[in-house]
RODRENKOL-728821 format. One record per residue (C-alpha): x, y, z; residue number from 1. Coordinates in nm, 2 decimals, padded with zeros to 4 digits. Layout:
BEGIN
       xx       yy       zz   zadren
        X        Y        Z      NUM
...
This chain:
BEGIN
       xx       yy       zz   zadren
    12.68    30.20    13.86        1
    12.71    30.19    13.47        2
    12.58    29.89    13.41        3
    12.35    29.88    13.17        4
    12.44    30.21    13.02        5
    12.51    30.21    12.62        6
    12.75    30.54    12.47        7
    12.71    30.64    12.09        8
    13.02    30.37    12.01        9
    12.94    30.03    11.96       10
    12.95    29.87    12.25       11
    13.09    29.55    12.07       12
    13.35    29.76    11.91       13
    13.61    29.63    12.06       14
    13.61    29.43    12.42       15
    13.26    29.34    12.63       16
    13.08    29.14    12.92       17
    12.79    28.94    12.80       18
    12.53    28.83    13.17       19
    12.31    28.64    13.11       20
    11.98    28.74    13.28       21
    11.81    28.35    13.27       22
    12.10    28.19    13.41       23
    12.14    28.38    13.72       24
    11.74    28.40    13.80       25
    11.82    27.99    13.71       26
    12.08    27.96    13.91       27
    11.93    28.14    14.20       28
    11.62    27.89    14.20       29
    11.84    27.64    14.17       30
    11.99    27.67    14.51       31
    11.69    27.73    14.68       32
    11.55    27.46    14.59       33
    11.84    27.25    14.77       34
    11.86    27.46    15.10       35
    11.68    27.31    15.38       36
    11.32    27.34    15.51       37
    11.29    27.75    15.64       38
    11.60    27.86    15.49       39
    11.63    28.15    15.29       40
    11.91    28.30    15.06       41
    12.07    28.64    15.05       42
    12.28    28.72    14.73       43
    12.54    28.80    14.79       44
    12.62    29.12    14.52       45
    12.92    29.31    14.66       46
    13.22    29.43    14.42       47
    12.95    29.53    14.11       48
    12.80    29.21    14.19       49
    13.11    29.01    14.11       50
    13.18    29.21    13.81       51
    12.86    29.10    13.65       52
    12.64    29.44    13.74       53
    12.53    29.49    14.10       54
    12.16    29.58    14.01       55
    12.13    29.35    13.73       56
    12.20    29.06    13.98       57
    12.01    29.17    14.24       58
    11.72    29.23    14.00       59
    11.78    28.87    13.86       60
    11.84    28.69    14.18       61
    11.54    28.86    14.31       62
    11.33    28.74    14.10       63
    11.47    28.37    14.16       64
    11.35    28.39    14.47       65
    11.63    28.59    14.72       66
    11.50    28.77    14.97       67
    11.78    29.02    15.09       68
    12.11    29.14    14.92       69
    12.47    29.16    15.11       70
    12.73    29.43    14.97       71
    13.04    29.51    15.14       72
    13.01    29.90    15.18       73
    12.76    30.12    15.26       74
    12.79    30.33    14.92       75
    12.72    30.01    14.76       76
    12.36    29.97    14.94       77
    12.29    30.30    14.90       78
    12.37    30.28    14.50       79
    12.08    29.96    14.50       80
    11.84    30.17    14.74       81
    11.89    30.50    14.50       82
    11.75    30.19    14.21       83
    11.47    30.13    14.37       84
    11.53    29.81    14.52       85
    11.36    29.78    14.88       86
    11.45    29.44    15.01       87
    11.66    29.37    15.32       88
    12.01    29.54    15.24       89
    12.32    29.38    15.49       90
    12.61    29.59    15.49       91
    12.91    29.28    15.53       92
    13.20    29.51    15.59       93
    13.28    29.71    15.86       94
    13.14    30.08    15.98       95
    13.30    30.25    16.26       96
    13.22    30.62    16.13       97
    12.91    30.74    16.27       98
    12.82    30.95    15.94       99
    12.87    30.62    15.72      100
    12.63    30.45    16.00      101
    12.36    30.74    15.98      102
    12.38    30.68    15.61      103
    12.27    30.33    15.66      104
    11.99    30.43    15.92      105
    11.86    30.67    15.65      106
    11.85    30.43    15.36      107
    11.74    30.16    15.58      108
    12.07    29.92    15.53      109
    12.15    29.67    15.82      110
    12.49    29.76    15.92      111
    12.73    29.45    16.07      112
    12.83    29.52    16.43      113
    13.17    29.37    16.61      114
    13.21    29.54    16.92      115
    13.02    29.73    17.18      116
    13.15    30.09    17.01      117
    12.97    30.03    16.67      118
    12.63    29.94    16.88      119
    12.63    30.26    17.11      120
    12.70    30.50    16.77      121
    12.37    30.29    16.65      122
    12.16    30.34    16.94      123
    12.27    30.75    16.97      124
    12.21    30.80    16.57      125
    11.88    30.58    16.63      126
    11.75    30.78    16.94      127
    11.82    31.15    16.78      128
    11.67    31.03    16.43      129
    11.37    30.85    16.58      130
    11.36    30.58    16.39      131
    11.49    30.17    16.49      132
    11.81    30.08    16.38      133
    11.81    29.71    16.24      134
    12.17    29.57    16.27      135
    12.31    29.21    16.23      136
    12.59    29.09    16.47      137
    12.91    28.89    16.38      138
    13.10    28.65    16.57      139
    13.40    28.55    16.51      140
    13.46    28.16    16.50      141
    13.75    28.10    16.32      142
    13.81    28.34    16.07      143
    14.01    28.61    16.23      144
    13.89    28.90    16.02      145
    13.55    29.09    16.14      146
    13.32    28.99    16.40      147
    13.34    29.00    16.80      148
    13.49    28.79    17.00      149
    13.35    28.45    17.11      150
    13.35    28.54    17.49      151
    13.23    28.88    17.39      152
    12.92    28.72    17.20      153
    12.67    28.69    17.50      154
    12.75    29.01    17.68      155
    12.72    29.20    17.36      156
    12.41    29.06    17.26      157
    12.27    29.12    17.57      158
    12.41    29.49    17.55      159
    12.22    29.53    17.22      160
    11.87    29.42    17.34      161
    11.92    29.69    17.66      162
    11.93    29.99    17.33      163
    11.57    30.10    17.30      164
    11.63    30.20    16.95      165
    11.84    29.87    16.80      166
    11.70    29.58    16.67      167
    11.89    29.30    16.66      168
    11.76    29.14    16.35      169
    12.03    28.90    16.27      170
    12.35    28.72    16.44      171
    12.66    28.54    16.19      172
    12.98    28.41    16.11      173
    13.22    28.35    15.85      174
    13.37    28.02    15.67      175
    13.72    28.05    15.66      176
    13.78    27.68    15.47      177
    13.44    27.55    15.34      178
    13.54    27.54    15.03      179
    13.83    27.33    15.11      180
    13.83    26.89    15.11      181
    13.58    26.75    15.27      182
    13.85    26.57    15.49      183
    14.12    26.69    15.71      184
    14.21    26.99    15.81      185
    13.94    27.20    15.62      186
    13.68    26.96    15.72      187
    13.81    27.01    16.10      188
    13.80    27.43    16.05      189
    13.44    27.41    15.93      190
    13.33    27.15    16.21      191
    13.49    27.35    16.48      192
    13.32    27.67    16.35      193
    12.97    27.54    16.33      194
    13.03    27.37    16.68      195
    13.18    27.74    16.80      196
    12.82    27.93    16.64      197
    12.62    27.65    16.80      198
    12.72    27.70    17.14      199
    12.67    28.04    17.09      200
    12.32    27.99    16.95      201
    12.25    27.78    17.25      202
    12.32    28.02    17.55      203
    12.04    28.23    17.34      204
    11.75    28.01    17.34      205
    11.49    28.32    17.45      206
    11.61    28.50    17.11      207
    11.57    28.18    16.88      208
    11.28    28.31    16.68      209
    11.37    28.69    16.71      210
    11.67    28.71    16.48      211
    11.83    28.52    16.19      212
    12.14    28.29    16.19      213
    12.36    28.22    15.91      214
    12.70    28.12    15.88      215
    12.71    27.95    15.50      216
    12.85    28.09    15.22      217
    12.84    27.95    14.86      218
    13.06    27.66    14.93      219
    12.89    27.59    15.25      220
    12.59    27.63    15.13      221
    12.67    27.33    14.88      222
    12.90    27.16    15.13      223
    12.61    27.06    15.42      224
    12.26    27.13    15.49      225
    12.31    27.16    15.88      226
    12.48    27.48    15.77      227
    12.18    27.61    15.65      228
    12.04    27.75    15.93      229
    11.77    28.03    15.90      230
    11.92    28.18    15.56      231
    12.25    28.14    15.37      232
    12.48    28.39    15.18      233
    12.54    28.27    14.82      234
    12.81    28.48    14.58      235
    13.00    28.25    14.38      236
    12.71    27.96    14.33      237
    12.48    28.24    14.21      238
    12.73    28.32    13.91      239
    12.74    27.95    13.84      240
    13.00    27.85    13.97      241
    13.05    27.58    14.19      242
    13.36    27.66    14.51      243
    13.40    27.30    14.57      244
    13.43    27.03    14.26      245
    13.32    26.75    14.44      246
    13.00    26.90    14.59      247
    12.63    26.91    14.45      248
    12.73    26.77    14.10      249
    12.35    26.78    14.06      250
    12.30    27.14    14.08      251
    12.29    27.29    13.76      252
    12.42    27.60    13.77      253
    12.52    27.78    13.43      254
    12.78    28.04    13.40      255
    12.63    28.43    13.34      256
    12.95    28.59    13.22      257
    13.09    28.55    12.89      258
    13.39    28.77    12.80      259
    13.45    28.87    12.42      260
    13.65    29.06    12.25      261
    13.70    29.11    11.82      262
    13.98    29.08    11.65      263
    14.16    29.40    11.53      264
    14.45    29.28    11.33      265
    14.60    28.99    11.16      266
    14.95    28.96    11.05      267
    15.24    28.69    10.94      268
    15.54    28.65    11.05      269
    15.82    28.46    10.90      270
    15.99    28.20    11.18      271
    16.22    28.37    11.43      272
    16.01    28.69    11.52      273
    16.00    28.77    11.88      274
    15.61    28.86    11.97      275
    15.53    29.15    12.26      276
    15.69    29.28    12.52      277
    16.02    29.15    12.63      278
    16.00    28.89    12.29      279
    15.91    28.59    12.58      280
    15.79    28.43    12.28      281
    15.99    28.36    11.97      282
    15.79    28.23    11.64      283
    15.97    27.88    11.55      284
    15.79    27.85    11.17      285
    15.61    28.10    10.93      286
    15.33    28.25    11.21      287
    14.94    28.45    11.18      288
    14.96    28.63    11.43      289
    14.61    28.82    11.55      290
    14.55    29.08    11.77      291
    14.25    29.09    12.04      292
    14.16    29.43    12.17      293
    14.18    29.32    12.56      294
    14.44    29.32    12.80      295
    14.54    29.36    13.15      296
    14.36    29.71    13.19      297
    14.02    29.54    13.14      298
    14.12    29.24    13.40      299
    14.29    28.97    13.23      300
    14.63    28.89    13.37      301
    14.93    28.93    13.26      302
    14.99    28.64    13.46      303
    14.79    28.46    13.26      304
    15.06    28.54    12.94      305
    15.09    28.22    12.73      306
    14.90    28.06    12.95      307
    14.54    28.06    12.80      308
    14.35    27.96    12.45      309
    14.05    28.18    12.39      310
    13.75    28.01    12.13      311
    13.65    28.12    11.82      312
    13.42    27.91    11.60      313
    13.44    27.63    11.89      314
    13.80    27.57    11.87      315
    14.08    27.72    12.08      316
    14.39    27.97    11.97      317
    14.66    27.97    12.17      318
    14.74    28.30    12.36      319
    15.14    28.42    12.33      320
    15.36    28.66    12.39      321
    15.30    28.90    12.70      322
    14.95    29.03    12.77      323
    15.00    29.38    12.73      324
    14.73    29.66    12.86      325
    14.51    29.71    12.62      326
    14.60    29.43    12.38      327
    14.69    29.02    12.35      328
    14.83    28.84    12.10      329
    14.67    28.45    11.93      330
    14.88    28.27    11.74      331
    14.61    28.17    11.44      332
    14.83    28.00    11.23      333
    14.61    27.68    11.23      334
    14.27    27.89    11.22      335
    14.30    27.97    10.88      336
    13.92    28.12    10.90      337
    13.99    28.39    11.11      338
    14.01    28.76    11.03      339
    13.96    29.08    11.12      340
    13.60    29.21    11.27      341
    13.58    28.83    11.42      342
    13.45    28.79    11.80      343
    13.62    28.52    12.03      344
    13.56    28.44    12.33      345
    13.78    28.45    12.62      346
    13.52    28.32    12.90      347
    13.26    28.16    12.83      348
    13.07    27.89    12.60      349
    13.12    27.86    12.25      350
    12.98    27.59    12.07      351
    13.08    27.26    12.26      352
    13.38    27.42    12.43      353
    13.42    27.61    12.71      354
    13.65    27.84    12.91      355
    13.58    27.89    13.29      356
    13.71    28.15    13.56      357
    13.86    27.83    13.74      358
    14.07    27.78    13.45      359
    14.24    28.14    13.47      360
    14.26    28.08    13.83      361
    14.44    27.80    13.83      362
    14.68    27.89    13.55      363
    14.75    28.23    13.74      364
    14.77    28.16    14.13      365
    14.48    28.32    14.15      366
    14.10    28.20    14.26      367
    13.76    28.21    14.05      368
    13.64    28.52    14.28      369
    13.95    28.74    14.18      370
    13.89    28.66    13.84      371
    13.51    28.77    13.83      372
    13.58    29.05    14.02      373
    13.89    29.21    13.78      374
    13.71    29.30    13.49      375
    13.71    29.69    13.49      376
    13.42    29.93    13.38      377
    13.58    30.03    13.09      378
    13.40    29.68    12.94      379
    13.05    29.73    12.86      380
    12.86    29.50    13.06      381
    12.58    29.42    12.74      382
    12.25    29.21    12.89      383
    12.21    28.90    12.71      384
């Protein structure tokens, strides 16, 4: 994990990310206050904490009240353990390799089981080591991705319970459309998934106090308190973004990430000059061009070419031409004070103005999750 590592080069020399610890902690506290009584919060820190730095986010979320962490791979979990974190960590991805499951047992990571084969492997490994293996069972209620089939769930629970060295500490599912509209198809899908999950749980009354039940992601958490159960798994909302526009508007979520860069060159060109690859933009007037030291190799998608603006001194400046691997170009004609070395903001707040991942996602046909996860590690992560 490279977060917080500063080299001899000034990390603010070219382009960088700023991660606000107080925002992460505050968001976690606000979310926990909104939960149903008895429900806890798992901070989802996979994909290097959605690009914010997994260790940084984990520490802030735990300080804010998160009681567990969610990762996608065993390696992500091991890195957190190596950094000294000892809270429960759930590996949300599928693990079928015996060596990887053995690593989970060694590092006290809870794997997600979707079938009998993984359960059998866990039992075998636990017997060999003499240590009980804590696991979560995932049930597919409508995502059609990971998880056992509905008609296998009860038999699989019973099979796991009979294994002497496996401890079933959680049963969960994942919502497919919780971030959709509150009426219509999205609402119907969410309602159906909840019904299916409840039907499984109703047939396991003897286990009601033995394991943690959870189904809600960020959208589910903000959408409906009946989805909170014993725990919620929150990702996007911890980072300061609401996945559903018309939910929980009273929740004061603060974006934790800013993307900043510097002006590396300014040049003045006449009317009729082509700008960047392919000359997709031709100047229609004498134009002041400002080059920024950031591009698609850093995570600024080429699909945003000619569609976004940046912020400097609280004012929007349009980006023009094709975004290239390491640079992009602005039309700074209407910003006479912009100079080489000035800092500009691509995502985040500047004065009274702001730019969000939602805006980039809408412009590029993507989603905020992908925007945040796209920032490359050559961008230093700086804690503010």
